[in-house]
Every structure is written in structure tokens, then in C-alpha cells.
N, C-alpha and C positions, 0 to 999 in steps of 0.2 A: 217747092224744092228746098228753100232755106230751112223750112220747118223739118223736113226729112233729114237734112244734114245735121241739124242741131240734135235731133233725137238720136241719130246714129252715133254722134260724138259722146253724148251722155251715156249711151249704152256701153260704148267701149270703156269709158271711165269706170262705170259700175262694175264691168267684168273684171278689170284689173284690181279694183278695190276688193272684190270678193276673192280673187286669186291670192292677193297678199294676205288677206285675213285667213284664208284656208292654210297657206303656208306657215303663217305665224302659229296657228293652232297645232300644226303638225310638229312644230319644234318642241321637243320635250323640255320642260322646265327643270332646272337643277334642284334636287332635293336638299333643303337646308338641314344640316346635321349639327349635333353638338361638337363633335371632334373637329370638323372642318370649318365651321362658321361661328359657333357661339362661344366656345372656349377661348379662341383668340381675342374676342371682344371683351370677355370677362377678365382675362389675364391683363389686358391693357388698361381697362377702365375701372374695374371693380375689386379685384382680388387683393390689391394692396391694403385694403381695409377689411374686406370680407374673407378672412382667413383665420386659422387658429392663432390666437394671440393678437389679432388685428383690432382696429378700433371699432369695427362693427360687431353686432351681437350674434351673428351667425356667419358661417363660412360658405363660400361658393367655389371650392377648390376642385370639385370633381363632378362627374355626371349625375350621380345619385342626389347629391346635395342640390344641384341646380334644377333637376327635373322636379324635385319635391316642391320647389318654390317657383316653378316656371311661370304660372299665371300671374303671380304677384310681381315677378320681374317684368313681365310684359306690361302690366298696368302702370307701375311706377316709372318705367322708361317712357311710355306713351305720354304720361302726364308731366314728364321732365322733372319729376321729383328726385330721380336718381339717374346718373351720378349727381350728387349735390353740387349745384353751381347757381347760386341765387342771382348773380349779376346778369342783366339782359345783354346777350351778345350782339343784338341789333343796335345797341346804344354805344357801347365801347368794347374793345377787345383787350385781353390781358394774356400774360404768359401763363402756362400751366392750366389752361382751361379744361375743365372736366365736362366735356360735351359730347354727346352722341349725335351723329348725322341722322337725317331722316331715313336714309337707306339702312343704317345700322338698327334703328328702332324698328323699322318694318321687318327687317330680317329676324329679329327676336320674336315679333308677333307671328310671323309666318311659321317659324319653328314650333311655337306653342300650338297654333291652330292645326298643324299637321301631325300632332301627337308626340312631339319632342323626340324624334329619333336620335339614337346615339351616334351612328355613323361608324366608319372604320376606325378601330382602335389605333392602327398604325399612323393615322393622320393627326392624332392628338399632339399638339405642341408641348414642349417641355415647359413646366410651370416656372415662371421667373423666380429669382432669389429675392425675397423681401425682408432680409434680415435687418437692413438699415433703411435710412431715409430714401423714399422713392424719388425725391427731388435732388438731394445732395450726395447720395451714395454713402460709402463707409466712412465714418468719422475717424479722425486721428487720435482723439481722446474721448473717453466716456467717463462722465462723473455721475455716480449714483446720488440720487436725492434721498435723504433720510426717510425711511418708511414711516407712513402716517396712518394711524388707525382711525377709521370713520365709523361711528356707531350708526345702526339702522334708525331710520325715521327721526334723525336728529336735526333736520333743517340745514340752513346755510352754515358753513364753517369757513373762517378766514384765518390764515396762518402767516407768520413771518418765518421764513426758512432760510438757513445759511447753507451754502454748498462750498466748503473751503477747498483750496488746491495749493500745491507747491510745485513749481517747475524748475528746471535746471537753468533757465535763462528767460529773459523777456521774449515773448513769442507773439508774432502777428497771427491773427486768426481772421479768416474771411467770413465765417458764419458761425453762429451759435444757435442750436435748435433744442427746444424743450420737447421731450418725448414722453407723453402721458403713459402711465402704467397700464397693464393689461386690462384693468377693469374699466378704463376710459372714464374714470370718475372725476377727474379734474375739469373744472369749468373754465377757469382762466388763470394765467400767471402773468404778473408784471415783474420783470427781473432787472436789477441793477448790478453793477460791477464795483466791488471794493478793491482798491489797489493800495497795497502797503509799500511805502518807500523802503529802500534798503536800510536795515538796522532798526526800523521802527516797530517791527512785530516779530517776536521770536517764534510763536507758534500760532498760525491761523486756525488750527483745528481745535483749540481750547474753547470752552463754553458750550452752551446748549445749541443744538442745531435747529431747533424748532420751538416756537412759542405761539400760544393762542392770542390772536389780536384782540379778542374780547377781554380775556383775563388780564392781559398786559396792555391796558388802555393807554398808558403813557409810553411813547416810543422810546424815550431815554431809558426807562426801566428795562424794556425789552432788549435794547441794544447792550445794556450792561450785562444782562443774563446771558446773552449770546457772545459776550466779550468781543464786540466788534471794534472798540476803540484801539488805538495804538497802545503799546505798553506804558507810555507816559501819560495816558489818559486823553490825549488829543485825538481828533477824529481824522481818519484817512480820507483820501480822495474817493468820492462816490460818483460814478458815471451812470447816468440815468438811462433806463429803457434800452438795455443791450440785448435782451431776449424777452419775447412776449409769446403768449400762447392763448388760443381760443380753439374750440372744437373744429377739426378739419385743417388747422394751420400747420404748415411745414416751415422749416427754416428758409430764410431769404438770403440769397447770395447774388451779389452783383458782379459784373465783369471786373477783372483784375485792376486794382488801383482805386476802385470806388468802394467806399464803406469799409467795414471791418474794424477790428479793435486790437489794441496791444494788451496782452495779458502780462501782468507783472510776475516776478518769480514767486511772490507770496501774495495771495489774495483770496477773495471769496465772491461768489455770486449771492446776492441777497434778493430773495423773492419777497418784495414788500407787500405782496398781496397774492396769496395762493388760495384759490377759492374752490370749495367743494359744495355741491348742492345736496339736496335731500337724497338719501339712499334707502332702498328697500331692504337691504341686508347689510350686516356689519362686514367691513372689508378692511384690508391693509393695502394701501396704495404704495407702490414702489416705482417712481418715475426716474428719468435720466436726463442729463444734458449731453448732447453731442457737440463736440468742438472740432472745427475744421481749420487746420493750419494752412498758412500760405506764406511763401517767401516774398519779401518786399515790404514796402511801407504803404500806409494809407495816404495816397496823394490827394484824394478828395473825400474827406469824411462827410457822411450824410448828416443832415439836420432834421428836426421834427417840430411840428406844432400841431395844435388841434383846435377845431372850432367846437363850440357848444359847452357842455358840462365841464367845468374846471379848465376851460380853454381860453383862447385869446378873444373870443367873441361870445356874447351871451345867447341863450336860447330865448327866442321870442315867438309868441308870448311865453310866460313862465310855464315850466313843465309841471303843471298840475292838471291831471286828467280826471275829470269828474266821472262818476259811475254812469254807465249807459250812454256814453258819448264817444264820438270819434273826433280827434283833435289834430289839427295841422300846426306844425311848428317849423321854424327855420332859424338858421344862424348864418351870418355873413361876415366876411373879413376881406379887406382890401390889402393886397400884398404891396409892400413898400419898395420892392426891387424885383428884378427879373429872377424867376426861379425855374428849375427843371424838376418836375414832379416825377418821382420814381414809383412810389408805392402809396396806396391809400387804404384806409380801414374804416368803414362805417361801423357804428356801434349803437345798438338799442337793446332793450330787454324784451320781456315777454309780451308787452302790449304793442310792440312794433308791428306796423302793417305794411309800410313801404318806405323807401329811402331813395333820394335822388340828389346828385351834386353836379355842379357845373361852375364855370367861371365866366363872368360877363365883363366885356370891355365897357369903357365909359360911353361908347357909341351904340352898345347893345349887341355886339357880336358875341357868340357863345362858343366856349370850348367845353365839350362834353367830358365829364369825368366818370360818373357811374350812375346806373339806374338799377334799383332792386325793386321790381314791382310787387313781389310777394316776399316780404321779410321772413327769414327763418332764423329764430334765435339759436338753433342748434349748429348753424354753419355761418361763422363770421370770419371771413378770410381777410388776409392782408393781400390786396390785389396789386400786382406789379404790372405796369404798362409794358408793352413790347418795345417801345422806345420812349425815352423821357419826353414828357409833355411840358412845353414851355408855357409859362403863365407870365406875361409881361407885367412890369410895375404898373400899378393903377387899376389892374383888373380886380374884380371882386369875386371871391369864391363864395358860392351860395350852397348851403346844404338844406334840404327840405325833408321833413319826416312826417309821417302820419301814424297816429296811435289809435288803437281800437280797444276801448274799455267797455265792451258790451258782451253779452252772453254768446254772441256769434263768434267771438274769438276763442277758439278751442284751447289756446295757450294761456288764457286769462287765469292767473293764479287764485282768483277769488270768485266764489259763487255764493250769493249774488255779487256782482261787481261792487267795488268800493273805491274811494278816492285813492289814486296812486300818484306819487310825485317824486321829483328828484330831491332827495334828502341830503343836501350838501355833498353830493358826489358819492352817496352810498352805492356800493357795488352789489348789494343784495339783489337777487334776481326778481324779488317781488316789489322792489322799488324801480324807478325808471332812470335812464340816462339817455342823452342825445349827444353823440360825439362824431366828429369826422377828423381822423388822424391822418396827417400828410407827412410823408418822408420825402425829402427833396435835397437838391444841391443848388448852391448859388449858380445861376446860369452862366455857361461859357459857350462861345460860338461853336457850333457843330454838335451840341448835345442831342439835337433832334435825330442825329444819325447813329447814335450809340445803340447797338443791338443788345437789349437786356435779356433776350432769350438764350444767348450763348454764354454758358458758364461751364467751367471745368470741374468735373467730379473727381 
């Protein structure tokens, strides 16, 4: 009897499972179309770069452009090569993450597998306005950088560049953003701010605006050619590292009262290192500076230090990477006081394979900072945490890097591989560097609750 009841129960369960399966099969699945499903994704995550005049080398602004590259889009999104976001989101989270969800990736794949239907034209959303920074919006002041001609097949070029300005009054700015020209040829920029005191400089625009760092190997000679000193020959105040750029980097703006700079009435931005790599064709690059004004004062100016090359702690062991080897290095620094970390920037060159950083307490507790399991030389962001990360005094910040100097590394600049090393901070892409740059505030109670994702455009 019990056997019969058990079989009867199993039969009823099987019947309901079949019924549910039948009903599910009867439900028609929505057709994924370009206008209704794919265009909104592209407009949100891709078209800020993939557009006419954008940083990418091709546009995805309409149906025909997207359909022609549909299978490639499906592949690079499945592999999480695009949108480019090298940091592992399972290790730490940051503001402005360029990540697609699994559902969004599957949606693209299904669209491609189903023949890439266009969908109703009336459903196509209006394409966003991408005239200015997608992060910071429209700037209050745009300063053009002097055009620079780069010859084809000419290797690395490094320039000192001056961008002078004159304002009606001393002005507080919340953010300064370097915007690469339409050719996307600039590899990196390190920019400082020159401030002339009242009456010390008649004309900040006099002198050369650009000089080759190789030809003018003596900085003093270059500064004289650019007429950077005051009119009496003395040197003005130089504020380091107010604007920096690497591929994929947008300007950084913190909540009101944190960070920012005061621009004098007369001054200049000095790119002490504007780097162009090898170009296949001759071009003229015209880049810009976007300046964002803000009322008020800098209550809490940010500070910066870096581990590794030219930093507060050495690279161990030395950064000499023998051919046909994979080498692990690290750099570590114990913070002398409590700090609130806002933004971090890992930096390696072409042999970089992976990067990881964290902070360790004397007792072995770990604060995660960043993990980049697959280093990508082309995308080196300044990563801003969603809330400041407190690192107490006595904790040791550790940065670990792996370098691949074998034929398996497709970015290896040499074939066959040869010795590559850090040449006293050389920024040539064929040399190597290992740096971990940290932007921070001296810690104050409550810093952990500051929302760094909320900024006014």
C-alpha cells in the first residue's frame, strides 16, 4: 500500500513538472532587437569612446555600424575585454566602473545569434550628447594645447609643453582634465601648475610653448627658452601633479571641499612629460585642458605619494627582467599616520602581466586595494574608491607585480626578447617601471562615510 501511495505521489509531481515545462515552452520569448535592447547598452557603455571623434578607432553610433561588427562585439564582451576595466570587481569596487552584467552580455550574444534584427525604428533612443567629459560634463574654461607634429615611424617622443593662461581673478577649480586630441596619440601627460605672484610676470604667453626633451636635455635651458621664470629671473611657485593623463583616464572630481586648486590671475600649466609613442602615419595632435570652476575654498587639499620607481619605497628585487623569464617584484611602505585613501593608480609598461596591492596590519589583517589579474598597458586608470579607505598608522602597503619577458607576451616590444629594465625612471614604453600612486587625505573621523560617487556636474 505504501509503495502504491509513493508511486502515486511521484506520478503527480512528474505531471506538474511536465505541465510547468509545457506552459514555459508556450510562453513566447521576447525578440532582442537593436533599437530596443542593444542601442541603449551601447549608448551607456560604449559610444562615449566609439563615436566620430572619440577615443576609439571606429564608431558604434548606428545600426549599420553595429551590425557590421556584431560578432566581434559579442566576442570581446564575452571575454570582458570590452568595455575596458582591468580591475577585478570581485576584489574591490570603484566609482565609474565600466562593467557589463552577465545579463547584458548574454543579451548581446543572443541578438547576434538571432541574426541581429534592427527592431522598430520608433523605439530607438536619442543618442546622448558627448561633446564634453562623460564624467565631469561641460567645462567652464577650455585651454588649447599647442599643436604638435609627430612624424611617422619615429619612435617615442617626449616634450615639455607650456599652456599659459590669464584670468580676471584668482579662481578656485574643482577639477582639471586633459583631453587627448582626435588621433588618440598621446600616451601620457604629467602636468604641473606654475603660479606667478602679482607683479612678478608681465606676460605669461611669451616664450616657446613646446620643446623636445631630448634636444633640450638641460631643464634650465628648456625653461629659459619657454620663458618660465619671473621677469626678474627668479622662479615662480610650482605645484606638482595637478593634472595627469593615461589612456582611458578622465578627470577626477571629489565632493565639495575636498581637493581642487587655486588658479592665479597669471600662470601656466607645464607638462613636464608629454609622451607620444610610435605612429604609423604623420599627424598633428591638438589636445585640450578642461577646467571646472567651483565657488569656495579647498578645505582639505589632497596629498600624494607613490611606491616603487622614483617613489618612497624601492622595487624589490631590482627591476631587471632577463629575456625569456617571468619575474615577480614588490614594493612596500609603512604609513606613519592614519590616512584616507581616495584614488589609486597602478603603473607598469609593456611587460606587465598582473598587479595587486593591499595593506597589512602588524597582526596580519588585510585591507584590499586593487587586483588586476590581466594587465593591459593600453588602459591605466586612476581608480577612485566609492568611499575613502582608512589605512591606520603602522599598516604596510604592499604592491606586487608580475612581468612577462617571453615570446608568449604579445605586447613584448622585442623579438626575440632582450633584457628590459628600469633605467632611472625612464618613461619610454620599451623600458619598464613599477609604481603604485596613492592620492589621500590625512584621516579625520567620519571619512569612511563620505560618498565619493556623488559629484556635481
